[in-house]
Structure formats: structure tokens, C-alpha cells
N, C-alpha and C positions, 0 to 999 in steps of 0.2 A: 572224622568229625572234629572241627577245630574247637578250641576251648569256649569261645563265645556261644556257638550253636549247641555245644554239649550242655552248657549251663542252661541255655534257653529251653532245651528239651527237658532237662531235669525239672525246671520250674513249672513248665507246662504240665508235666505228669503229676506233680504234687498239687498244683492248683486245681486240677481236675478232681483230686481226692479231698480237696478242702483243707489241705495241710498248710500250704504256704501261699503267700501273695506274690505278685509279680516282682517285688523287690526283695525277696527272701535272700538271706545269706546262705552261702554254700560252704559246708565243711568238707574238706578232703582229708581222709585219714590214710596215712602211709605207714606201712610196716617195713622199716629198714633194719629190723633185727634179723639175725641169722636163723631165727626159729619162728614157728607159728605163735601168735598171741591171740587172745580172745578179748577184744575191746569190750568194756562195759560202759553204758551210758545211763545217766540218771537226770531226768528233768526235775528242776526244783519248783516249778510253778504250774505243772499240769498242762502246759500248752501242747507239747508233742513229745513222743518217745522216739528217739533216733535208733534205727536198726533193731527195733523190737527190744531194746535194752541190752542186747549182747549178741555176739556172733564171733565166728572164727575168721582170722585174717592171716593168710599164709605169708611167709617171708617174701618180701619184694612186692607184695600186692597192695592195692589201694582201693578205696571205696568213697563215694560221695553221698552227702545228705544235704538237701535243702533244709534250712532251719528258719522257722517262722520269726517274724518280728516279735520282740519282747520276750524271747525264749531265754531261760536261764537254766544252767545245769553244769554237769561235770562229765568228763570222759577219762577213762584210765585203761591201762593194759592189765590183763590177767595172764599169768604164765603157768605152764605145767598143768593144763586142764585136761580133764577126761570126762566126757559127758555121754550118757546113753541116748538112745533114739528119742526118748521123751524129754531130753534137755536137762536131766538130773545128773549131778556129778560133783566134782570138786576141783578147785584150782590150788596150786601151791602158793601163789601170791595173788592178791586182789580179789579173792573169792567173794561172791555176793549171795551168800545163803545157799550155796550148792546148786545154783540154777544157771543155765546158759543165758536166759533172758532176765537180766537183773531188774528187780523192783526195789532194791536197796543199794546203798553205796558199797564200795569195795572195802574189804577188811584190811586195815593197816598191817604192815607198812605198804603204802602204795603212792606212786607219783600221780598227781592229778592235774588235768587241764580244766580250768574253771572259766565259765563265760556268763555274761549278762548282755544279751543282744539288745540294741536300741529299739525304740518303738517305731522309728522310721529311718529312712536312709540318711537323714541329717543328724539323727540322735547318736550319741556316743555309745559304742560297745565297750564293755569292760572285760578284760581277760587277764589271766595269769596262769603260771605253772606253779603248783604248790608242793613243797616237800614237808609241810607241817605234819602230815600224816606218815612221814617216812618216804622211802624210795624203793622202787622195785625195778623200773627200767628208765632209761633216758627218754626225755619227752620234750618236744619243742612246739611252739605255736608261732606261725608266721602269718602276718596280715598281708593280703594281696589285693591291690587295687583300691585301697581306701585312702582317706585323708586324715591328717592329724598326727599324733605322736607315733602310733602304728609300729612300735619297736618289736623286735623278736623277744619272745619270752621262752625260757626253757632251761633245761639241764642236759648239756651234751656230755659232760664227764660221767664215766661209770663209777658211781659212788660205792658200789659193792667192793671195788678193788681196794679202797682205803677206808672202809667202814671200821670204826673201832670195835674191838672184840665184844664189848659189852652191848653193842647195838646190833650185832650181826644176827640174821635169821638164817639158819642152816637147813639144807635138805640134801640128803645123799652125799654128805661130805663137802658140799659147795655152799658158798654164801649166795643166797638167792634174793635177799633184800636187806635193807638197812633201816632199823627202827628209828623213830624220832626219840629224843631224850625223854619227852613226856611219856611215851608208851613204855620206855625201858624203866624209868624210875618213878613215874607217877607222883611227882612233887609239884607244889604250887609254883616254884621257881621255874621249872621246865615246862609246865603246862599253862602258865599265865593265868592262874586261878587264885582264889583267896586273896592273900595280901599282895599278890603280883598280878592282879586282874586288870591293870590299866597300862597304857603305853609308857607312862612315867615310872611304873614299878616293875615292869617286865622287860628286862634288858637282854640283849644277845648273850648266849652262853658259849662255852668252848665248843659245844656240839653244833649249835646253830651257825657259829662262825665257820666251822669246818664245811658245812653244807654251802654257806654263802660264798666262801672263797672258791669252792669248786664250781659253783653255779650262780654267778652274780645276778642273773636276771630271773631267779626263781625265789619264791617265798621260802625262807629258812625257819621262821618261827611266827607266832600268831600276829605280832605287831610289826612285821617287816613290810609295811605297805609302800613306803616311799620309793623303794627301788624295785618293786615287784609287781605292782598293778599297772597295767597299760591300757590305753584307750585308742580307739580308731573309729572312724565313721564310714559307713558304706562299703565295708570291706568283706571279702571272703577270707577264709582261714584254712591254712594247711597245718594239720596236727600230725607230727611225725614222731613215731616211736623209734627209739635208738637212733636219733639224728647224728650225723657225722660232722 
């Protein structure tokens, strides 16, 4: 089945379920990591839950979800998970309360893909890849078939390799994630709170600069909007874990 008819079939299936209209956006999630991940999804406005909130995705596998108009939410990878037949368990990174099917966000540090889909095909989608909550796997978002800015957002570099010692999260002798400076030190300077709660008073730090230099099109700290939030209209999106 070619891409056009595959999308058409997906939309027909979801339209029958009352989930998406004929102009729904399609998310394709690709796992290019060399290991299984467990993507987590969280809807921010109650419109639709993608993939029941969480599922397993083997190395090299991909999955597609039609996404309704006006949907907003986030997608992330969980690693090192172990769930029982009832969907209870734990993940080494990105855990969402010990459940396979997430109803809450992933525990930092975690790389996030964030979306606000437009209300119609002519309305702008907003999307970004955020390292504000830290980093656990590489993550990229590519707009396909849309119009407008539509740039690639993401973090291709493996930040675990150059993560400062004070930000490292270790498991079984290996660095499995890199904390944000806010999570590591919990100060207003690093968290953009208190006296540093505005764009004018919260500047990049040596840690956010390290993230930004490695991943120029990803959010590195709370007020990194100018070079990190992208827009596109009428697009589908490919979300790739461990992009090359």
C-alpha cells in the first residue's frame, strides 16, 4: 500500500471511531535506537490519547497515529522498562508512575517532543523538541508535506557521552540520562523561577549552552523560544528516536 492510501485508510479507520476528521494529522513514530523503547504519550487538552498512553516499540520498528485537529501533547521515550501482564512495572528513564499506559508525564530527565496541532489545515501547528527536563535519548521531529517554516527540530547528538559528571544519571555503571541543571541544583538561576522568572532575568547558563551547542534546534532552557519553536501548516510529522 502506498503512503497516500495508507494514510487514507488510517484516517478512515479513526473517523469511524469518532477520533479524527478527514484532515487529521498523522504522526509516524520511528525507533532507530539499537534497543527497544517504550514511547509514552500524554494529551494536554483531553482530545485524544495516542497509543493508549504507552506501548513497546522494538528497534527498527515504526507505528502511525492519526492525530485530531487542535490536539496538544507530548511524546517521549522510556528506556529499560519491565512490565508485567497487567502493565505494571518500572522504567530506568522516562517512567510514568510505573505504568505501561501513561496518564502522567515522564519522570525527568527525559527528552520531549511537544505539539500543538492547528484547528484546521490552514492553521499553524507548533512543535518543538525540549531538553528543558533533561535528556535520555536522541529525538527528532520532521514535518512532511506541510507549508510554512516547517524546519527540523531535534537533538541528534548523544548528550550522554559528554554529560557533565554533576548531571549524569547512572544505572549499572553506565550513563543512562543527563539531568537539566534545574533538576541537579534546584536554584532560581537554573530553573528560571523567583528573581529569574522572566526572559530578561533568566539567561543561558554554561549547562544550557552545552545542550544548545550540541543540539541547536532543541529547547535548552525555559526561555529558549526564538530558536527552538517551529511552525508548519497542514503537515504530517515523523518523530524519530535516536535519529542519525
